[in-house]
KOLBATI-613819 format. One record per residue (C-alpha): residue in three letters; z negated, x, y. Coordinates in steps of 0.5 Angstrom, whole numbers, plus 500, padded with zeros to 3 digits. Last residue first. Layout:
BEGIN
   r  up east north
 ALA   Z    X     Y
...
//
This chain:
BEGIN
   r  up east north
 GLU 647  274   379
 ASN 648  280   384
 ILE 654  283   381
 ASP 658  276   381
 GLU 656  275   389
 LYS 659  282   390
 THR 665  281   386
 VAL 666  274   390
 PHE 664  274   397
 ALA 665  281   399
 ASP 670  283   394
 TYR 674  278   396
 ILE 674  279   403
 VAL 676  287   402
 GLN 681  285   397
 ILE 685  280   402
 THR 684  286   407
 ARG 687  291   403
 LYS 693  287   401
 PHE 695  286   409
 ASP 692  292   412
 GLU 700  295   412
 CYS 701  288   416
 LYS 697  290   421
 VAL 691  285   422
 GLY 690  278   424
 VAL 684  274   422
 THR 684  266   420
 ILE 677  263   418
 ASN 677  256   415
 ILE 673  250   413
 GLU 670  250   420
 ASP 673  243   422
 SER 675  246   428
 GLY 679  251   425
 GLN 677  258   426
 ALA 682  264   429
 ILE 681  271   430
 MET 686  276   432
 ARG 687  284   432
 ILE 682  285   427
 ASN 682  293   425
 ILE 680  295   418
 ARG 675  300   418
 ALA 673  298   411
 ASP 666  297   414
 GLY 669  293   419
 LEU 672  289   414
 ALA 666  287   411
 ALA 662  286   417
 PHE 667  281   419
 LEU 667  277   413
 LYS 659  277   413
 GLY 658  276   420
 SER 663  270   419
 THR 659  267   413
 GLY 652  269   416
 PRO 649  262   416
 LYS 652  258   410
 ASP 653  250   411
 SER 660  252   415
 MET 662  256   409
 ASN 661  251   404
 LYS 668  247   405
 GLY 672  254   404
 VAL 678  258   406
 THR 679  265   408
 SER 686  265   412
 ILE 689  272   412
 LEU 695  273   418
 ALA 699  279   418
 LEU 702  282   425
 ASP 707  287   426
 GLU 708  285   433
 LEU 704  285   439
 VAL 707  282   445
 ASP 704  284   452
 MET 704  280   458
 LYS 700  281   464
 ASP 699  278   471
 PRO 703  272   469
 LYS 708  269   473
 LEU 709  263   469
 GLU 716  261   470
 ALA 719  268   471
 LYS 715  271   466
 MET 715  266   461
 ARG 723  266   462
 ALA 724  273   461
 LEU 719  272   454
 MET 724  267   452
 GLU 730  271   453
 TYR 727  277   449
 LEU 725  273   443
 CYS 731  268   442
 ASP 735  270   436
 GLU 729  273   432
 VAL 724  268   435
 GLU 722  263   429
 LYS 723  269   424
 LYS 717  273   427
 ALA 712  267   426
 ILE 708  265   432
 VAL 702  267   435
 ILE 701  265   442
 SER 695  269   445
 PHE 691  267   451
 SER 688  269   458
 ASP 683  268   463
 ILE 677  264   460
 GLY 679  266   453
 SER 684  264   448
 PRO 686  264   441
 ILE 693  260   440
 HIS 695  259   433
 GLU 701  258   429
 VAL 706  255   434
 SER 713  252   432
 VAL 719  255   436
 ASN 724  250   438
 TYR 727  254   444
 ASN 725  248   449
 GLU 718  248   445
 LEU 717  255   446
 ILE 718  254   454
 SER 713  247   453
 LEU 708  252   450
 ALA 707  256   456
 ARG 707  250   461
 ARG 702  247   457
 ILE 698  253   457
 TYR 698  253   465
 GLY 697  246   465
 VAL 691  246   471
 GLU 690  253   474
 ASN 683  254   475
 SER 682  257   468
 MET 688  262   469
 HIS 683  265   475
 LYS 687  271   474
 LYS 693  271   469
 TYR 693  274   462
 ILE 698  273   457
 TYR 699  276   450
 ILE 705  274   445
 SER 703  275   438
 LEU 707  276   432
 PHE 708  274   425
 ASP 711  278   419
 LYS 706  277   413
 LYS 702  271   410
 GLY 695  270   407
 ALA 691  267   402
 ILE 684  267   400
 GLY 680  262   396
 THR 674  257   396
 ILE 669  261   400
 ALA 661  260   400
 TYR 661  261   392
 PRO 659  257   386
 MET 662  251   388
 LYS 657  245   386
 THR 661  239   384
 THR 659  232   388
 THR 666  231   390
 ARG 670  228   395
 GLU 677  230   397
 GLN 679  231   390
 ILE 684  237   387
 ILE 682  239   380
 THR 684  246   378
 GLY 686  247   370
 LYS 681  247   365
 ASP 685  251   360
 GLN 687  248   353
 PRO 694  245   355
 ARG 696  253   355
 ASN 703  253   356
 THR 704  246   359
 ASN 698  249   364
 LEU 694  244   368
 ILE 693  242   376
 HIS 689  235   376
 ILE 690  231   382
 PRO 684  227   384
 ILE 685  220   387
 ASN 681  220   393
 LYS 685  213   395
 GLU 687  216   402
 LYS 689  223   399
 VAL 693  220   394
 PRO 700  219   398
 PHE 698  225   402
 ILE 697  231   397
 ALA 704  231   394
 GLU 707  233   401
 GLU 704  240   400
 HIS 708  241   394
 LEU 703  244   388
 VAL 703  251   386
 SER 703  255   393
 ALA 698  259   395
 GLY 702  261   401
 MET 698  260   408
 TYR 700  253   408
 SER 698  252   401
 LEU 691  255   402
 GLU 690  251   408
 ARG 692  244   405
 LEU 688  246   399
 GLU 682  246   403
 SER 683  240   406
 TYR 685  236   399
 THR 679  239   396
 ILE 678  244   391
 HIS 675  244   384
 THR 676  249   378
 ILE 678  255   383
 GLN 679  261   378
 ARG 677  267   379
 PRO 681  273   381
 ASN 683  278   375
 LYS 686  284   379
 VAL 686  282   386
 ILE 693  283   390
 ARG 698  281   385
 PRO 693  276   382
 ASP 693  272   389
 ALA 687  270   391
 MET 682  265   389
 LEU 686  262   383
 PHE 689  255   383
 GLY 691  251   377
 SER 693  254   370
 VAL 700  256   371
 ASP 706  254   368
 THR 706  247   371
 TRP 703  240   369
 ASN 701  235   375
 GLU 696  230   372
 TYR 695  224   377
 ILE 688  221   376
 ASP 685  214   376
 ALA 692  211   378
 ASP 692  206   383
 LEU 699  204   381
 CYS 702  205   388
 LYS 698  211   389
 ALA 699  214   383
 LEU 707  213   383
 ILE 707  216   390
 ALA 703  222   387
 GLY 708  223   382
 THR 714  222   386
 ILE 711  228   391
 ASP 711  233   385
 GLY 718  231   384
 GLY 719  233   391
 GLY 719  241   389
 ARG 725  242   394
 SER 725  237   399
 PHE 726  229   397
 VAL 732  226   395
 GLN 736  220   397
 ILE 741  216   393
 GLN 745  211   397
 GLY 742  204   398
 ASN 743  204   405
 ALA 736  204   406
 ALA 736  210   402
 SER 734  210   395
 GLY 729  215   391
 TYR 729  222   389
 PHE 725  228   387
 GLY 722  226   380
 PRO 725  222   374
 PHE 721  217   371
 VAL 719  216   364
 PHE 716  209   361
 ARG 710  206   358
 PRO 708  199   359
 HIS 716  197   361
 GLN 717  190   364
 ALA 710  189   367
 VAL 710  196   370
 LYS 717  195   373
 ALA 714  189   377
 GLN 709  194   379
 LEU 714  199   381
 LYS 718  194   385
 LYS 712  191   389
 THR 709  198   391
 THR 716  201   393
 ALA 717  195   398
 GLU 710  196   401
 TRP 710  203   401
 ASP 717  204   405
 ILE 717  211   404
 THR 719  215   411
 LYS 726  217   411
 ASP 727  214   419
 LEU 732  209   416
 ARG 726  207   411
 PHE 726  210   404
 ARG 725  206   398
 ILE 723  208   391
 ILE 724  204   385
 ASP 731  202   383
 LYS 733  210   385
 ALA 727  212   381
 ASP 731  210   375
 VAL 726  207   369
 PHE 727  210   362
 ASP 723  207   356
 TYR 718  211   352
 GLY 720  213   345
 LEU 717  220   347
 TYR 724  224   345
 GLU 728  218   348
 ALA 725  218   355
 MET 725  225   355
 LEU 733  225   354
 LYS 734  220   360
 ALA 728  223   364
 CYS 732  230   364
 PHE 739  227   365
 TYR 736  224   372
 GLU 732  230   374
 GLY 738  234   374
 ARG 742  229   376
 SER 739  229   383
 VAL 743  235   386
 ILE 749  230   385
 GLU 746  224   388
 ASP 744  228   394
 GLN 750  232   395
 ASN 755  226   396
 MET 759  223   390
 HIS 766  221   390
 ALA 769  228   389
 LEU 764  229   383
 ASN 767  223   379
 ALA 770  227   373
 TYR 763  231   373
 PHE 759  225   372
 GLN 764  222   367
 ASP 763  228   363
 LEU 756  228   364
 ASP 755  221   361
 LYS 759  223   355
 GLU 756  229   354
 ILE 749  225   354
 PRO 750  220   349
 TYR 743  219   347
 LYS 742  220   340
 LEU 737  226   340
 ASP 736  231   334
 LEU 731  235   338
 SER 735  241   338
 LYS 742  238   339
 LYS 739  234   345
 ILE 736  240   348
 GLU 741  245   347
 MET 746  239   350
 PHE 742  239   356
 ARG 743  247   358
 GLU 750  247   355
 LYS 752  241   360
 ILE 749  245   366
 LEU 753  252   364
 ASN 759  248   363
 PHE 759  245   370
 VAL 758  252   373
 ASN 764  254   369
 ASP 769  248   371
 ALA 767  249   378
 PRO 774  250   381
 VAL 774  251   389
 HIS 775  245   393
 TYR 770  248   399
 GLN 765  242   398
 ARG 766  241   391
 HIS 765  248   389
 ALA 758  247   394
 ASP 756  241   390
 LEU 757  245   384
 LEU 752  251   387
 TYR 747  245   389
 LEU 748  243   381
 LEU 746  250   379
 ASP 740  251   383
 THR 738  244   381
 ILE 739  246   373
 LYS 734  252   375
 THR 738  259   373
 ASP 735  264   368
 SER 734  272   368
 ALA 726  271   369
 ASP 726  266   363
 ARG 727  259   361
 LYS 728  257   368
 GLY 727  250   370
 PRO 730  243   367
 ALA 730  238   372
 SER 723  235   374
 VAL 719  229   370
 VAL 715  224   371
 VAL 711  220   365
 PHE 708  214   366
 LYS 703  212   360
 ARG 699  218   359
 ALA 692  214   358
 THR 694  214   351
 ASP 692  221   350
 ALA 694  227   345
 MET 701  223   345
 VAL 703  226   352
 ILE 701  233   351
 ASP 704  234   344
 LYS 711  231   347
 VAL 710  236   353
 LYS 710  242   348
 LYS 716  239   344
 PHE 720  238   351
 GLN 718  246   352
 THR 721  248   346
 SER 727  244   347
 SER 728  247   354
 ALA 726  248   361
 VAL 722  241   361
 SER 715  245   363
 SER 718  250   367
 GLY 721  244   371
 GLY 715  241   373
 PHE 712  235   368
 LYS 708  229   372
 THR 703  225   368
 ILE 700  219   372
 LYS 694  217   368
 LEU 691  210   367
 MET 684  210   365
//
């Protein structure tokens, strides 16, 4: 059994959290390779190390004295070192890092949170340290060079049977440090899992996996114990974020399970993400998630179905304004284009004028104040009446549905409602598929 074990920022935020990490790692001999993020917040009023490093870089760019920011960073790492009685001379390396700041680029600066954290964690666990810049290789187009990365990683494993690895970065084609997007430590763990054919990828954070709905909306929602990669992708896109969504892709093709676990409650079962599973789900749906602040552009044109390329022409106008599309519900002679408001804050009226001029629609309206809620579940397509049950529940609650969209794989139903009905819609759907099911058992 081989486990790739990744700990997020909250899991390594302090010496107290370091101790929890060590207990978890030492409890299972399969946890040979550990990936760490930069120290996160210790409490709500604290600041993440990565945010401080971005601030440090901003001071560098504008030639503003940054001693106060650097001292905050140094104090955080020194607290961990002193409390755990570690020997690594991190103060010396930190001072050298600060002295060389003017000669470093942003990616190298912001990657140092993971680097220094991994150095401290390696000593504390008694593991070797392996630097991500020596292993993960990016191509010129910023995609992963899988062949080079796998070869380098497997060679390191032969030399270092147990190691700690910093997340979030690798090396560009020119040899300079290159970072992933924020939260990229999740991707690093997935890369190691794929390259080493791991049996499971453990992702330790500060929550015990995924819940069926936002607990700020639904009181004590049920835990999702198992979820497929496809379902996770749908829910994550709609705001149910625990794991960086790009972390799915490296392990999906090999069906390596991702296990989301809680560093503060290691006894909790967490959530297992796996595309192919024989585990029977208790409900027709897996989860509900949504986002606010969308708008819909409705376009009607007589005999549109006979006019070849009409929708394509409309979409090309949006493309010219670099606007991405969420959904395109359509009829015979009409369609709607659903987009996020923030995408068109500066160009909406100009874009609408161009649509009128080029498409010459018989009618065009804009529906604002739209929220999208997705009900997701791979079991939905196998259970007749699921859609009817959802729409009936919303109808009984007198919630007006402004838009309906269903994916071709039939694992999600998305409805558009007024923003004022956002929370109530999620509660009604949850009650219909979960609360009532529990009562009927």
